C-alpha positions in Angstrom: 0.1 0.1 0.0 1.4 3.7 -1.0 0.8 4.6 3.1 2.7 1.9 4.1 5.6 3.0 1.8 5.3 6.4 2.6 5.4 5.6 6.6 8.4 3.7 6.0 10.5 6.7 4.1 9.0 9.3 6.8 11.4 7.3 9.0 14.4 8.4 7.6 14.0 12.2 6.6 11.9 15.3 7.6 10.0 16.4 4.5 9.2 20.1 3.9 6.4 18.8 1.1 4.0 16.0 0.7 1.8 14.8 -2.2 -1.0 12.8 -0.3 -3.2 12.6 -3.2 -1.6 9.1 -4.1 -2.8 7.9 -0.7 -6.1 9.7 -1.2 -6.9 8.1 -4.4 -6.1 4.8 -2.7 -7.7 4.8 0.6 -9.7 7.7 0.9 -9.4 10.8 3.3 -11.1 9.8 6.1 -8.7 6.6 6.4 -5.5 8.4 5.6 -6.6 10.6 8.3 -7.0 7.8 11.2 -3.5 6.4 10.1 -2.6 9.9 11.1 -4.4 10.3 14.0 -2.8 6.9 14.7 0.7 8.1 14.9 0.2 11.3 17.0 2.6 10.3 19.5 4.5 7.8 17.7 8.2 7.5 19.5 10.0 7.9 16.1 10.9 11.2 16.3 10.8 11.9 12.4 7.8 9.9 11.6 6.0 11.3 14.5 6.7 15.1 13.1 6.1 14.2 9.1 2.7 12.9 10.3 2.4 16.0 11.9 3.0 17.9 8.4 0.8 15.5 6.9 -2.1 16.7 9.1 -1.0 20.2 8.3 -0.8 19.7 4.5 -4.6 18.3 4.7 -5.8 20.6 7.5 -4.0 23.8 7.0 -1.5 24.2 3.9 -3.9 22.9 1.3 -7.2 22.1 3.5 -9.3 18.6 1.8 -10.9 18.0 5.4 -14.7 18.1 5.5 -16.3 19.4 8.4 -17.0 16.0 9.8 -13.5 14.8 9.4 -12.4 18.1 11.2 -14.7 17.1 14.0 -13.5 13.6 13.7 -10.0 14.4 14.3 -10.9 17.1 17.3 -12.9 14.4 19.0 -9.9 11.8 19.2 -7.5 14.7 20.2 -9.3 15.8 23.0 -10.0 12.2 24.4 -8.1 10.2 26.8 -6.2 8.1 24.0 -4.7 11.4 23.1 -4.7 14.5 24.9 -5.0 13.0 28.3 -3.7 9.7 28.0 -1.7 9.2 30.9 -1.8 12.9 31.9 -0.5 14.0 35.6 1.4 10.5 36.0 5.3 9.5 35.9 7.0 10.7 33.2 7.0 8.5 30.3 6.0 8.0 26.4 2.3 9.0 27.0 3.5 12.4 26.9 4.1 12.2 23.4 0.6 11.4 22.8 -0.5 14.2 24.7 2.0 17.2 23.7 1.5 16.2 19.6 -2.3 16.0 20.0 -2.6 19.8 21.2 -0.6 20.6 18.3 -3.7 19.1 16.3 -6.0 20.6 18.3 -4.6 24.0 17.4 -4.4 23.5 13.9 -8.1 22.6 13.6 -8.9 25.5 16.1 -7.4 27.6 13.7 -9.1 26.6 10.8 -12.3 26.6 12.6 -11.6 30.3 13.2 -11.8 30.5 9.6 -14.2 27.8 8.2 -17.0 27.7 11.1 -17.8 24.1 11.2 -18.0 24.0 15.1 -21.0 24.5 16.7 -20.8 27.0 20.0 -20.6 23.7 22.3 -18.1 22.4 20.5 -16.1 25.2 20.8 -16.7 25.2 24.4 -15.6 21.9 25.0 -12.3 22.2 23.2 -11.9 25.4 25.5 -12.8 23.3 28.5 -10.7 20.8 28.0 -7.7 23.1 26.5 -7.8 24.5 30.2 -8.1 21.4 32.2 -4.9 19.9 29.8 -2.8 23.1 30.9 -3.6 23.0 34.7 -3.2 19.1 35.0 -0.3 18.7 32.4 3.1 18.2 34.8 5.8 16.9 32.3 8.0 19.8 31.6 10.7 17.5 29.5 11.7 19.0 26.4 14.2 16.2 24.2 14.0 12.7 25.1 17.5 11.3 23.4 16.2 8.6 20.9 12.5 9.6 20.6 13.2 13.2 19.9 11.0 16.5 21.6 8.1 16.4 23.7 7.4 19.5 24.7 3.4 18.8 26.2 3.3 22.4 27.8 4.7 24.4 24.8 3.0 22.6 22.7 -0.1 22.8 24.6 0.4 26.6 24.7 -0.1 26.7 21.4 -3.7 24.7 21.5 -4.3 27.4 24.6 -3.4 30.5 22.2 -5.8 29.2 19.1 -8.7 28.8 21.9 -8.0 32.4 23.4 -7.9 34.1 19.9 -11.0 32.3 18.2 -13.8 34.9 18.0 -16.0 32.4 19.8 -13.9 32.9 23.0 -15.8 34.2 26.1 -14.4 37.2 28.1 -15.7 35.4 31.5 -13.1 32.8 31.1 -10.3 35.1 31.7 -9.5 34.0 35.1 -10.0 30.6 34.6 -7.1 31.2 31.7 -4.8 33.0 34.4 -5.4 30.4 37.0 -3.9 27.8 33.9 -0.9 29.9 33.3 -0.7 30.4 37.1 -0.4 26.5 37.1 2.6 26.2 35.0 4.8 29.5 36.2 4.5 28.7 40.0 5.1 24.8 38.9 7.4 23.5 41.7 10.2 22.6 39.4 12.3 25.5 37.3 10.0 27.2 34.9 11.2 27.3 31.3 13.7 24.7 30.9 14.1 25.7 27.6 13.1 28.3 25.1 10.1 26.7 24.2 8.4 27.5 27.5 8.3 30.8 26.8 5.9 30.6 24.5 3.6 30.8 27.6 4.5 34.6 27.9 2.5 34.9 24.3 -0.7 34.7 26.0 -0.8 37.6 27.7 -0.3 39.6 24.6 -3.1 38.0 23.1 -5.5 38.3 26.4 -4.7 42.1 26.0 -5.7 41.9 22.5 -9.1 40.6 23.7 -9.8 43.8 25.8 -8.6 42.0 29.4 -7.6 45.4 31.3 -3.5 46.7 32.1 -4.8 46.5 35.8 -6.5 42.7 35.8 -3.0 41.6 34.5 -1.2 43.8 37.6 -3.5 42.5 39.9 -2.6 38.8 38.8 1.0 39.1 38.5 1.3 40.2 42.4 -1.1 37.6 43.1 1.7 35.0 41.9 3.8 34.9 45.3 2.5 34.6 47.9 3.3 36.2 51.6 6.7 34.8 52.2 6.4 32.9 55.7 9.9 31.7 56.5 13.4 33.2 57.4 15.6 34.1 54.6 18.5 31.2 53.8 16.3 28.5 55.4 15.1 25.2 54.1 11.6 26.8 54.0 13.1 29.7 52.5 14.3 28.2 49.2 10.7 27.3 47.8 10.1 30.6 47.9 13.0 31.6 46.0 12.8 29.4 43.4 9.4 30.5 43.0 10.2 33.8 42.5 13.1 33.0 40.2 10.2 31.4 37.9 8.1 34.3 38.1 10.6 36.8 37.3 11.8 34.5 34.4 8.0 34.8 33.0 7.9 38.0 33.6 10.6 38.8 31.6 9.3 36.7 28.5 6.0 39.0 28.9 8.3 41.9 28.8 9.9 41.1 25.5 6.8 39.9 23.7 5.3 43.4 24.6 8.6 45.0 23.3 8.8 42.9 20.1 4.5 43.7 19.5 5.0 47.6 20.0 2.0 46.7 22.8 1.4 48.0 26.5 4.4 50.2 27.0 2.7 51.2 30.3 2.1 47.4 31.7 6.1 46.7 29.9 7.1 49.5 32.3 5.2 48.4 35.2 6.9 44.9 34.9 10.1 46.4 34.7 9.6 48.6 37.8 7.9 45.6 39.4 11.2 42.8 38.8 13.1 44.8 42.0 10.1 44.8 44.2 9.5 40.7 43.7 12.6 39.8 44.7 12.6 42.4 48.0 9.5 40.3 48.6 11.2 37.0 48.3 14.3 38.3 50.7 12.7 40.7 53.3 
C-alpha cells in the first residue's frame, strides 16, 4: 500500500512538502486521516514530526478535510487516548501523545476560526479541555534522546492560544485562563527548562488584545507570589526563592513579548519596575 511505503520513508528524513494525493486516491481522506491520528504520539521522532506535517497539509496548507473529518480529528485528539493519555502520572512516553495531540487541536481550532464548522458547544468543550490540560499537565521535559521532542506544555500553549484567539472566546473565561497559566509559572520545578516554554508568555498579549485590562494583569502578577512566611536562607525559605525566580523569568518573557509587538508600553514599564520589588518580597 502507498501509505505503508510513505510511512517507512518518513522514518528516515524530515519532509518539507507532502504529496498525499496518491494515498487519498488509494484509501480515501478519512482512512488516511485515521492513519495519521493513530501515529500522533509515535516515539519515532521523524515519523511523528512528518505525520504532524502531513496533517497540517490536509488541514491547513491545502485543506481537503470535510467539516465532519475535522470534528472527527478533534474528538479523537481531545480523548483519553490522546490529549489526556496518562496525564498527571509518571514521566513516560504517553507525554508524546499529549504534547502532539495539542498541536492537532491547535490547527483544527485555527481552521474553524476561518471555516466555522464547530458549534458553540463544540468550541466551548474544546476550550474547557484545553484549560483542563494546561492545569493538569506536569511533564516539563523538552528533548528525550532517541525519541525527540516532547514539549507537552509548550505545545499545549499553542492549543491554548488558538482557543483564546478564536472569535467565540468568552470574556468570562479570563480568570480561568490566568489560573491555568499560573499553574505552570509557579510549578515546583524550574520554569522554562528550554526556550520553548517562553511561549506561555505570548498568552498575555493575546489576552490584552481581547480587551483584558492592564490592571487585571497587574493584579494577577502581584498574586503569583504568596506572602513569604519563612526566615531567609533556610530550607523553608528556598521554595520561595525558586518560585520568585520562576515568576521573574516568566515576566521577562512577557516584557519582551510586549516590546516585540510594540504594545502596552505602560504595562511593560510596570513589569520592569516590579521585578526588583519581587526580589525584595522574597528576601525581606
